[in-house]
C-alpha positions as CSV (number, residue, x, y, z in Angstrom):
1,X,0.0,-0.1,0.0
2,X,1.6,3.2,-1.2
3,X,1.5,5.7,1.8
4,X,3.4,8.9,1.8
5,X,3.3,9.5,-1.9
6,X,-0.5,9.1,-2.6
7,X,-1.3,11.6,-5.3
8,X,-3.1,14.8,-4.1
9,X,-3.9,18.1,-5.7
10,X,-3.5,21.7,-4.5
11,X,-4.3,24.4,-6.9
12,X,-2.4,27.6,-6.5
13,X,-3.3,30.6,-8.7
14,X,-2.0,34.2,-8.5
15,X,-4.7,36.8,-8.7
16,X,-3.8,40.3,-10.0
17,X,-5.4,42.4,-7.3
18,X,-6.6,41.6,-3.7
19,X,-9.5,43.4,-1.9
20,X,-8.5,45.2,1.3
21,X,-10.4,43.1,3.8
22,X,-11.5,39.4,3.8
23,X,-15.2,38.4,3.4
24,X,-14.8,35.3,5.6
25,X,-12.6,32.7,7.0
26,X,-12.6,28.9,6.8
27,X,-10.9,26.4,8.9
28,X,-9.9,22.9,7.8
29,X,-10.4,20.1,8.4
30,X,-14.0,21.0,9.6
31,X,-14.0,18.3,12.2
32,X,-11.2,16.7,14.4
33,X,-11.3,13.2,15.8
34,X,-8.4,12.2,18.0
35,X,-8.3,8.5,18.7
36,X,-5.2,7.7,20.8
37,X,-2.6,9.3,23.0
38,X,-0.2,9.7,20.1
39,X,-2.8,11.2,17.7
40,X,-2.2,14.8,16.5
41,X,-4.2,17.0,14.2
42,X,-3.1,20.2,12.6
43,X,-5.6,22.8,11.4
44,X,-5.2,25.5,8.7
45,X,-7.1,28.9,8.8
46,X,-7.6,30.7,5.4
47,X,-9.0,34.1,4.7
48,X,-11.1,34.5,1.6
49,X,-11.5,37.8,-0.3
50,X,-14.1,39.3,-2.5
51,X,-11.8,39.0,-5.6
52,X,-11.4,35.2,-5.1
53,X,-8.0,35.3,-3.7
54,X,-7.0,33.7,-0.3
55,X,-4.5,34.2,2.4
56,X,-3.1,31.8,5.0
57,X,-3.8,33.5,8.4
58,X,-3.2,30.4,10.7
59,X,-0.4,32.0,12.4
60,X,-2.3,35.2,13.2
61,X,-5.7,33.4,14.3
62,X,-6.6,32.7,17.9
63,X,-7.8,29.3,19.1
64,X,-9.8,28.4,22.2
65,X,-11.4,25.1,23.3
66,X,-14.6,25.3,25.5
67,X,-13.6,22.1,27.3
68,X,-10.1,20.9,28.2
69,X,-10.2,17.6,26.1
70,X,-7.2,18.5,24.2
71,X,-4.4,21.2,23.9
72,X,-3.7,23.3,20.9
73,X,-0.1,24.6,20.2
74,X,1.1,26.0,16.9
75,X,-2.3,25.0,15.4
76,X,-1.8,21.4,16.3
77,X,-4.4,19.6,18.6
78,X,-3.2,16.9,20.9
79,X,-5.4,14.7,23.2
80,X,-5.7,15.2,27.0
81,X,-8.8,13.3,28.0
82,X,-11.8,11.6,26.5
83,X,-14.8,13.8,25.6
84,X,-16.1,16.3,23.1
85,X,-15.4,20.0,22.7
86,X,-15.8,22.9,20.3
87,X,-12.6,24.7,18.9
88,X,-13.4,28.4,18.4
89,X,-11.2,30.0,15.9
90,X,-11.0,33.9,15.3
91,X,-9.2,36.2,13.0
92,X,-10.1,39.9,13.1
93,X,-13.9,40.2,13.2
94,X,-14.4,36.7,11.7
95,X,-14.7,33.4,13.6
96,X,-15.5,29.7,13.0
97,X,-16.2,26.7,15.1
98,X,-14.8,23.2,14.7
99,X,-16.2,20.1,16.7
100,X,-13.5,18.1,18.5
101,X,-13.9,14.5,19.7
102,X,-11.2,12.7,21.8
103,X,-11.2,8.9,22.5
104,X,-8.7,6.7,24.1
105,X,-6.7,9.7,25.3
106,X,-4.7,7.6,27.6
107,X,-4.1,4.7,25.3
108,X,-0.8,4.8,23.4
109,X,-1.0,2.2,20.5
110,X,2.2,0.2,19.8
111,X,4.2,1.5,16.9
112,X,3.5,-0.3,13.7
113,X,5.8,-1.0,10.7
114,X,3.3,-0.2,8.1
115,X,1.9,3.1,9.7
116,X,4.9,4.4,11.6
117,X,8.2,3.1,10.3
118,X,7.4,2.9,6.5
119,X,6.2,6.5,6.3
120,X,9.5,7.6,7.8
121,X,11.6,5.6,5.2
122,X,9.4,7.1,2.4
123,X,9.7,10.7,3.7
124,X,13.5,10.6,3.9
125,X,13.7,9.0,0.4
126,X,14.9,5.5,1.3
127,X,12.4,3.6,-0.9
128,X,12.7,5.8,-4.1
129,X,13.9,4.4,-7.5
130,X,17.1,6.2,-7.0
131,X,17.8,4.6,-3.7
132,X,16.9,1.2,-2.1
133,X,13.6,1.2,-3.9
134,X,15.1,0.4,-7.4
135,X,14.7,-3.0,-8.8
136,X,18.1,-4.1,-7.8
137,X,18.3,-2.1,-4.6
138,X,21.3,-0.1,-3.6
139,X,24.5,-1.4,-1.9
140,X,23.0,-4.8,-1.3
141,X,19.8,-3.6,0.3
142,X,16.5,-3.4,-1.5
143,X,13.1,-2.0,-0.4
144,X,9.7,-2.0,-2.2
145,X,9.3,0.9,-4.3
146,X,7.5,3.7,-2.3
147,X,6.5,1.0,0.3
148,X,4.5,-1.3,-2.0
149,X,5.7,-4.3,-0.2
150,X,5.4,-4.0,3.6
151,X,5.9,-7.6,4.6
152,X,9.0,-8.0,2.3
153,X,10.4,-4.7,3.6
154,X,10.0,-5.8,7.2
155,X,11.7,-9.1,6.5
156,X,14.6,-7.5,4.6
157,X,15.1,-5.1,7.4
158,X,14.9,-7.4,10.4
159,X,15.8,-10.9,9.2
160,X,17.6,-10.9,5.8
161,X,21.0,-10.3,7.4
162,X,20.1,-11.3,10.9
163,X,21.7,-9.2,13.6
164,X,23.5,-6.9,11.2
165,X,20.9,-4.4,10.0
166,X,19.0,-4.5,13.2
167,X,20.4,-5.4,16.7
168,X,17.7,-5.5,19.3
169,X,20.3,-5.7,22.0
170,X,21.7,-2.2,21.0
171,X,18.9,-0.5,18.9
172,X,20.6,2.7,18.9
173,X,23.8,1.3,17.6
174,X,22.6,-0.9,14.7
175,X,23.3,-0.5,11.1
176,X,19.7,0.8,10.3
177,X,20.1,3.7,12.7
178,X,23.9,4.3,12.0
179,X,23.5,4.5,8.2
180,X,20.4,6.8,8.5
181,X,22.1,9.2,10.8
182,X,25.5,9.2,8.9
183,X,27.5,7.6,11.7
184,X,28.8,5.1,9.3
185,X,29.6,5.4,5.6
186,X,26.3,5.6,3.6
187,X,26.0,6.3,-0.2
188,X,22.8,8.3,0.5
189,X,24.4,10.4,3.2
190,X,22.6,11.5,6.4
191,X,18.9,11.0,6.0
192,X,17.8,11.4,9.6
193,X,19.0,13.8,12.3
194,X,19.7,12.2,15.7
195,X,17.0,13.2,18.2
196,X,14.5,14.1,15.5
197,X,10.9,12.7,15.5
198,X,11.8,10.4,12.7
199,X,14.9,9.1,14.6
200,X,12.9,8.6,17.8
201,X,10.1,6.7,15.9
202,X,12.6,4.3,14.5
203,X,14.4,3.9,17.7
204,X,11.2,3.3,19.7
205,X,10.1,0.7,17.2
206,X,13.5,-1.1,17.5
207,X,13.3,-0.8,21.3
208,X,9.9,-2.5,21.2
209,X,11.4,-5.5,19.4
210,X,10.9,-4.5,15.7
211,X,7.8,-6.6,15.7
212,X,5.8,-7.7,12.6
213,X,2.4,-6.0,12.3
214,X,-0.7,-7.9,13.5
215,X,-3.1,-8.7,10.7
216,X,-5.4,-6.2,12.2
217,X,-3.2,-3.2,11.5
218,X,-5.2,-0.5,9.8
219,X,-4.2,0.3,6.1
220,X,-4.3,3.8,4.6
221,X,-7.0,4.0,1.9
222,X,-6.9,7.8,0.9
223,X,-5.6,11.1,1.8
224,X,-7.0,14.7,2.0
225,X,-5.1,17.8,1.6
226,X,-6.2,21.1,3.2
227,X,-6.9,23.7,2.1
228,X,-8.4,22.4,-1.2
229,X,-7.3,25.4,-3.0
230,X,-5.0,28.5,-2.5
231,X,-5.3,31.7,-4.7
232,X,-2.3,33.8,-4.1
233,X,-2.6,37.6,-4.8
234,X,1.1,38.6,-4.8
235,X,4.3,36.9,-5.3
236,X,5.9,35.2,-2.3
237,X,2.8,34.5,-0.4
238,X,2.8,31.2,1.5
239,X,0.2,28.6,2.3
240,X,0.3,26.2,5.2
241,X,-0.6,22.6,4.1
242,X,-2.2,19.9,6.2
243,X,-2.5,16.3,5.1
244,X,-4.9,13.7,6.7
245,X,-4.9,10.0,5.8
246,X,-8.0,7.9,6.2
247,X,-7.8,4.2,7.1
248,X,-9.8,1.1,6.4
249,X,-10.9,0.8,10.1
250,X,-12.7,4.2,9.9
251,X,-10.0,6.3,11.7
252,X,-7.9,9.1,10.3
253,X,-4.6,10.7,11.2
254,X,-2.5,13.8,10.4
255,X,0.3,12.6,8.2
256,X,1.6,16.0,7.2
257,X,5.1,15.3,8.7
258,X,5.3,12.2,6.7
259,X,4.2,13.6,3.4
260,X,6.3,14.2,0.3
261,X,5.2,17.3,-1.5
262,X,5.8,17.6,-5.3
263,X,4.4,20.4,-7.4
264,X,3.5,20.2,-11.0
265,X,4.2,23.8,-12.1
266,X,7.1,25.3,-10.3
267,X,7.0,28.4,-12.4
268,X,3.7,29.3,-10.8
269,X,4.2,28.0,-7.3
270,X,6.8,25.9,-5.4
271,X,6.3,23.7,-2.5
272,X,8.8,23.3,0.4
273,X,9.4,20.6,2.9
274,X,8.1,22.8,5.7
275,X,4.5,22.2,4.4
276,X,4.0,25.5,2.7
277,X,3.2,26.5,-0.9
278,X,4.8,29.6,-2.2
279,X,3.2,31.7,-5.1
280,X,5.7,32.9,-7.7
281,X,3.8,34.1,-10.7
282,X,0.3,33.6,-12.5
283,X,-0.3,30.1,-13.3
């Protein structure tokens, strides 16, 4: 199942003139469901103008929950306790409300290879066609292209060279980690910074025994990108992006940090690794 590189579309168009004041704001997603202690969800606030242009105002908006079921920091919600609440968002004279539901706030699910480890490998480029995802692999190690073979990837990482790529006795000093952080020679160079979220995810999975996923592990079936459209009025404006995956068990998850963003018209707008789209010229 392809995960972090599922195709998605964001339209970015530069408008010639912007009205002085917005006519409304929108908040996306329009509903938040947090379903475990590790769950997080980012939101994006967009001002819309009479001429059809938009502006990302997330950083300038204020957020307040009417019940302390979650915290919100830098426009990211994190669970505190089970329950339901309303998130109020304000920008200038405009406001919007988003329902928030929290369940299993105290239950931290075990890390899964398919939903936690593979997205990291995709994000940092390990399973691309130019690296270990090529048909013949790279430097004796092969991964399924863009994560299409989870079971095979788990075997090749944990058992193909028993005790070498993964050493559960010293998980922070095994080849998988040392290659990724550049501690030992690696053709692909440093892919993960020590202490980063990606590093800690890999390390915690190894410390947990690098288990094979149970058959009940949820599979991603689609993604949504928020906002659906950005219309830039001037060159250099930026738009925050939030990506949410939906799974076959009915749950969803913010996967923005694992997403690989690729634009189809860099002359009009470019997309950076910090989850923002930048308008350059009409297009």
